N, C-alpha and C positions, 0 to 999 in steps of 0.2 A: 215936838211929832204928830210927823207923817203915816199914810197908807200909802203902800206902790204895790204899785198889782207889774208881776211877770211876767212875763209868758211861754213856755218851750219853742223855745227856735228847731235846738234839731237836737239829737243824742250821738253820744263819738263812743262808740265801743273800749275797752279797756284790754289794749290787746297787743302782743311785742311780733308775731306774723301775722302772717295771712290767714284764714279762717279757712279748709276746706267751702265747698259748697252745705252739704249737709247737715254741720252745725253749725254753720251759718245762718239757714234754716230753724234751728232749737232756737238760737239766739233771739232769732227776730219772730216765733214762737212765742219766748219765756217773754217779752215784752209786751207783745200786745193783747198778755194776759195780768201784767202788769210786776213782775218778777225783772229787776235790774239788776240782772247775769254780766257784774261786770264795768255796768254801763256809764255814761253820767249827763246827765241833764247838762246840756243850752237852755238858762236863761238873753231877755231883752228887756232894760221897764218899758214897759207900755203905757202905767199913765202916774198915777205921784198926783197924792192931796189929800194934801191939811187932812193932819185927824178928828179939828173941831168939823171942817168939811161936810169927813166919813157920815161921823155924826148926826147929821141937819139932815144929809141926804140920807141916810137909812128910816129916816121916820120917814118916809114919803110909803116908807112899803108894807100892804102889809101884815099882824102879826103871821106869822105863818114860816115852814122851813121855807124858807127860801130870806127874807129877813135875820133869822134864827141862825142862817149859817153866814151869812155875813158877819153879820153881833158879835157869834167867838171868836173874827180878828182882833174885837175889844179885848176882849176875856184870856184869850191865850196869843193874842201875836201875832199869828200868824194862824196864813189854812188854808186849803188847797178845792178848787173849782177843776170839774171834768164834769167830764159829759151826763156823768153821775145825775147831778145838781140843775143839770140845766134845762130837767121838767117838773121843775121848784119855778129857779130863777128866773126862770124867757117868762111867763107869765106874770108873773108879780111887777116883774121891771116894767115891762111892758104895758103894763094898766098901770103903774106913776108916772107916767112921760106925763101926763098933761100939769099934775100937778108942782110940774119941778120948775127950777127957772134955766139956761137956757146952761149954767157948768157943767147943773148934774145931769143932764140932757147927754150932753156930748156925752162922760162918763156911763152916764145909761146905753145908751148909742153905741158905744166901743166893747163897752162888756155882752152887750147883744151880741156884737158882731160876732165879736168870739165866742159865746156860747153858741151859736148856729153853727160854725164850722168848727168845732168840738164836735156836734153832732151826726158831718158829714167825715174827721176823722180824729178815732174815739182816743189816738196815742195824745192828741193834743190837751195842752192844760196850763191853769193859772195859778202864780205864789204865789200868795198875799203876804202883803208883811206889815207889819207898823213897825219906824225910827223913831228912832231918839232923837 
């Protein structure tokens, strides 16, 4: 089993004709507030981690919201990480770096970079899935 992190790369509006500017702004607004009105999210694989290594990586994080969020993947099989999770995840990940091996630091650095990007661009998010 592996854990795969997917990053949103772009959104496509499912439409058959050009949308006038006024309604287009409504669609953009609906995206900004989280409603997906005829929109397809397109993802790209960011990183893949063996499930056992992911479990070990989680042990470096302190008990709390950040660890609980990431451990939710093991229970539910899929989690979303978005801007609202950054305030819990960033400090926990940064504080945990010194105890990690090189591979774990690479995963952590990549996740930190994505979270920092989300702070600037709130529409971005990650989907994390457990695969067989």
